[in-house]
C-alpha positions as CSV (number, residue, x, y, z in Angstrom):
1,M,44.6,-41.0,-100.4
2,E,48.2,-42.4,-100.8
3,T,48.5,-45.8,-102.5
4,R,51.2,-48.1,-101.3
5,Y,52.5,-51.1,-103.3
6,R,54.3,-53.9,-101.7
7,R,56.5,-56.4,-103.5
8,A,55.0,-59.4,-101.7
9,S,51.5,-58.8,-103.1
10,A,52.5,-58.1,-106.7
11,T,52.6,-60.9,-109.4
12,A,55.2,-61.3,-112.1
13,E,52.9,-59.9,-114.8
14,E,52.2,-56.7,-112.7
15,L,55.9,-56.1,-112.1
16,E,56.6,-56.5,-115.9
17,E,53.8,-54.0,-116.7
18,R,55.1,-51.5,-114.2
19,R,58.6,-51.8,-115.6
20,R,57.4,-51.2,-119.2
21,E,55.5,-48.1,-118.0
22,A,58.6,-46.7,-116.2
23,N,60.8,-47.2,-119.3
24,G,58.3,-45.7,-121.7
25,H,58.4,-48.5,-124.2
26,A,56.8,-52.0,-124.6
27,Y,58.6,-55.3,-124.7
28,T,57.6,-58.0,-127.3
29,T,56.3,-61.2,-125.9
30,T,56.0,-64.6,-127.6
31,S,53.6,-66.0,-125.1
32,S,51.2,-64.9,-122.3
33,T,54.3,-64.5,-120.0
34,A,56.4,-61.4,-120.7
35,R,60.1,-61.8,-121.4
36,R,62.6,-59.7,-119.5
37,Q,65.5,-58.1,-121.4
38,P,68.8,-59.6,-120.4
39,T,70.9,-57.8,-117.9
40,T,74.6,-57.6,-117.7
41,R,76.7,-58.5,-114.6
42,D,77.4,-54.8,-113.9
43,D,73.6,-54.1,-113.9
44,R,73.0,-56.9,-111.5
45,Q,75.7,-55.6,-109.2
46,I,74.3,-52.0,-109.0
47,G,72.4,-51.5,-105.8
48,V,72.6,-55.2,-104.9
49,I,73.5,-55.7,-101.3
50,G,74.5,-59.0,-99.7
51,K,71.6,-60.9,-98.1
52,S,73.5,-61.2,-94.8
53,A,74.1,-57.4,-94.8
54,I,70.5,-56.6,-95.6
55,R,69.2,-59.0,-92.9
56,H,71.1,-57.0,-90.2
57,R,70.3,-53.5,-91.6
58,P,67.6,-51.4,-89.9
59,I,64.1,-52.0,-91.4
60,N,63.0,-48.4,-90.9
61,V,64.9,-47.1,-94.0
62,E,62.2,-46.4,-96.6
63,Y,62.3,-45.3,-100.3
64,V,59.6,-43.9,-102.5
65,I,59.4,-44.6,-106.3
66,P,57.3,-42.2,-108.4
67,L,55.3,-44.0,-111.1
68,T,54.1,-42.7,-114.5
69,D,50.4,-42.8,-113.4
70,G,51.1,-40.2,-110.7
71,T,51.2,-42.7,-107.8
72,E,54.1,-43.6,-105.6
73,M,55.5,-46.9,-104.5
74,H,56.9,-47.1,-100.9
75,V,59.5,-49.9,-100.4
76,T,62.1,-50.7,-97.8
77,E,65.7,-51.0,-98.6
78,R,65.4,-54.8,-98.6
79,E,62.5,-54.7,-101.0
80,L,64.3,-52.2,-103.3
81,S,67.2,-54.5,-103.8
82,D,64.9,-57.1,-105.4
83,L,63.4,-54.6,-107.9
84,P,64.8,-53.9,-111.4
85,K,67.6,-51.4,-112.0
86,E,65.1,-48.7,-113.2
87,Y,63.2,-48.8,-110.0
88,R,66.4,-48.5,-107.9
89,Q,67.6,-45.5,-110.0
90,A,64.2,-43.7,-109.6
91,A,64.0,-44.5,-105.8
92,I,64.1,-41.5,-103.4
93,L,65.3,-41.9,-99.9
94,V,62.6,-41.0,-97.4
95,T,64.0,-42.0,-94.0
96,S,67.6,-42.7,-93.2
97,P,68.9,-45.0,-90.5
98,P,69.5,-43.5,-87.1
99,Q,73.1,-42.5,-86.3
100,K,74.6,-44.2,-83.4
101,R,76.2,-42.0,-80.8
102,Q,79.8,-42.8,-80.0
103,A,80.6,-42.7,-76.4
104,L,83.8,-41.1,-75.3
105,P,86.4,-43.4,-73.9
106,E,86.6,-43.3,-70.1
107,S,90.2,-42.1,-70.3
108,H,89.0,-39.0,-72.1
109,T,86.5,-37.9,-69.6
110,D,89.2,-36.9,-67.1
111,D,90.6,-34.5,-69.7
112,L,87.4,-32.5,-70.1
113,P,87.6,-29.0,-68.6
114,E,85.8,-28.3,-65.4
115,P,82.6,-26.3,-66.0
116,A,82.9,-22.6,-65.2
117,P,81.4,-21.8,-61.8
118,R,78.2,-19.8,-62.0
119,H,78.5,-16.5,-60.3
120,R,75.7,-15.8,-57.9
121,R,74.6,-12.2,-57.5
122,F,75.6,-11.0,-54.1
123,R,72.8,-9.3,-52.2
124,F,73.2,-7.3,-49.0
125,H,71.0,-7.9,-46.0
126,W,68.4,-5.2,-45.3
127,L,70.2,-4.4,-42.0
128,F,73.2,-3.4,-44.0
129,W,71.3,-0.7,-45.7
130,V,69.8,0.5,-42.3
131,G,73.3,0.7,-41.0
132,I,74.4,2.8,-44.0
133,A,71.5,5.1,-43.5
134,L,72.3,5.6,-39.8
135,F,75.9,6.2,-40.6
136,I,75.0,8.9,-43.2
137,M,72.7,10.5,-40.7
138,I,75.3,10.6,-37.9
139,F,78.0,11.8,-40.3
140,G,75.7,14.5,-41.7
141,W,74.8,15.6,-38.2
142,I,78.5,15.9,-37.2
143,A,79.3,17.7,-40.4
144,L,76.5,20.2,-40.0
145,S,77.5,20.8,-36.3
146,T,81.1,21.3,-37.3
147,L,80.1,23.6,-40.1
148,G,77.7,25.6,-37.8
149,T,80.4,26.0,-35.2
150,W,82.9,27.2,-37.8
151,V,80.4,29.7,-39.2
152,T,79.5,31.0,-35.7
153,N,83.2,31.4,-34.7
154,A,83.9,33.2,-38.0
155,H,81.1,35.6,-37.4
156,N,82.2,36.3,-33.8
157,Q,85.7,36.8,-34.9
158,L,84.6,39.5,-37.4
159,T,82.2,41.1,-34.9
160,Y,84.0,40.8,-31.5
161,G,87.6,40.0,-32.4
162,Y,89.9,38.1,-30.1
163,P,89.8,38.2,-27.2
164,R,86.1,38.7,-27.5
165,T,85.4,42.4,-26.8
166,F,82.2,44.4,-26.6
167,Q,81.9,48.3,-26.2
168,T,78.9,50.6,-25.6
169,D,78.0,54.0,-24.1
170,Y,75.2,54.5,-21.6
171,N,74.0,57.1,-19.0
172,V,73.9,55.2,-15.7
173,G,74.3,58.4,-13.6
174,H,78.0,58.1,-13.0
175,G,79.1,60.8,-15.4
176,T,79.5,64.5,-15.2
177,A,77.2,67.4,-16.2
178,A,79.5,67.9,-19.3
179,D,79.5,64.2,-20.2
180,P,76.8,62.2,-18.4
181,N,77.4,58.9,-20.3
182,S,79.8,56.2,-19.2
183,H,81.9,54.1,-21.7
184,F,81.8,50.3,-21.0
185,I,84.2,47.6,-22.3
186,A,83.3,44.0,-21.7
187,I,86.1,41.4,-22.3
188,N,86.2,37.6,-22.3
189,L,89.9,37.2,-21.3
190,N,90.8,33.5,-21.3
191,K,87.3,32.6,-20.0
192,Q,87.3,35.3,-17.4
193,I,84.6,38.0,-17.9
194,E,85.6,41.5,-17.0
195,V,83.7,44.8,-17.5
196,I,85.5,48.2,-17.4
197,E,83.6,51.5,-16.9
198,F,84.9,54.9,-17.8
199,P,82.5,57.4,-16.1
200,G,82.0,60.8,-17.9
201,D,85.1,62.4,-19.2
202,D,87.4,61.3,-16.3
203,P,89.4,58.2,-17.1
204,A,91.0,58.4,-13.7
205,K,87.7,57.3,-12.2
206,S,87.5,54.1,-14.3
207,K,86.3,50.9,-12.5
208,I,86.7,47.2,-13.2
209,Y,83.9,44.7,-12.4
210,I,84.9,41.0,-12.3
211,G,82.2,38.8,-13.9
212,P,81.8,35.0,-14.0
213,T,84.5,32.6,-15.0
214,L,83.4,30.3,-17.9
215,I,84.1,26.6,-17.8
216,G,84.4,24.3,-20.8
217,Q,86.4,23.7,-23.9
218,G,86.3,26.6,-26.3
219,Q,84.6,29.0,-23.9
220,E,87.3,31.6,-24.5
221,L,85.7,32.2,-27.9
222,T,82.2,33.0,-26.4
223,P,81.3,36.6,-26.9
224,V,80.0,38.8,-24.0
225,T,77.6,41.7,-24.4
226,L,76.0,44.3,-22.0
227,S,72.6,45.8,-21.5
228,F,71.0,48.2,-19.0
229,E,67.7,47.9,-17.3
230,D,66.1,48.7,-13.9
231,V,66.0,45.2,-12.4
232,N,65.2,46.2,-8.7
233,N,62.9,49.1,-9.7
234,D,64.9,51.7,-7.8
235,G,64.9,54.2,-10.7
236,K,68.6,53.6,-11.6
237,P,69.6,51.4,-14.6
238,D,71.4,48.3,-13.6
239,L,74.2,46.5,-15.5
240,V,73.3,43.1,-17.1
241,I,76.1,40.9,-18.5
242,H,75.0,38.4,-21.2
243,V,77.1,35.3,-21.9
244,A,75.6,32.9,-24.3
245,D,72.2,32.1,-22.8
246,S,73.0,33.2,-19.3
247,K,72.9,36.7,-17.8
248,F,74.5,38.2,-14.7
249,V,73.1,41.3,-12.9
250,F,75.1,44.0,-11.2
251,L,73.0,46.5,-9.3
252,N,73.6,50.3,-9.6
253,T,74.7,51.9,-6.3
254,G,74.7,55.4,-7.7
255,T,78.5,55.6,-8.0
256,G,79.2,52.1,-9.3
257,F,77.8,48.5,-9.6
258,K,77.8,45.5,-7.3
259,P,76.7,41.9,-8.0
260,A,73.1,41.2,-7.2
261,P,72.5,38.9,-4.2
262,N,71.7,35.2,-4.8
263,Q,73.6,35.2,-8.0
């Protein structure tokens, strides 16, 4: 348990005894009251503070003085000034007076720099991301459609040329005994479908069949193909013209073809 000594409760004999213990030697006395060694003017001035200054100093400044018996003496700055020189020299500052904050003059506050604005992280609304997704989908669909059209036109160009032309041989009964097959040429000539038949080995008997006229942008690039099948079940193969997903039938008359009714 820490022992505290206060100047107000100590007698003159007790202070004399403490001073002798701190100095390590004894003083001679002539009577029951111990005599103090004389001190010089310089000794009296060391650590001495004017009473008026001490009165107005903060009282929370505290010193600790270690004693030879292992104990400590806690005194304030005012009490320390009344103790002998040896006590003042051995005193250790424990707490210091609080520092007063100096306020800046009002004229200086205008010169302070403005605080830097805090940058807020910008966040997009969720509808913005929905719009971006729809834009990507539409753009992707257009790009795929354009790419598909280009690939199709490139394939048709290599297969059918320009104008789009298709050729085949088939026995439709219009040839001769020496050459029963007929040679057919189908052409998409500026959106007008035409079929030319060369029966047998006689080009002089060639015939032209006018097919449908195509309507729409880019239809001049649509290929046309031919097939033969007995549509009316009369035993003679009929001419079928294929254009995209549509087909047009020309019935076999035995010597040529004519458009099927209701077509």
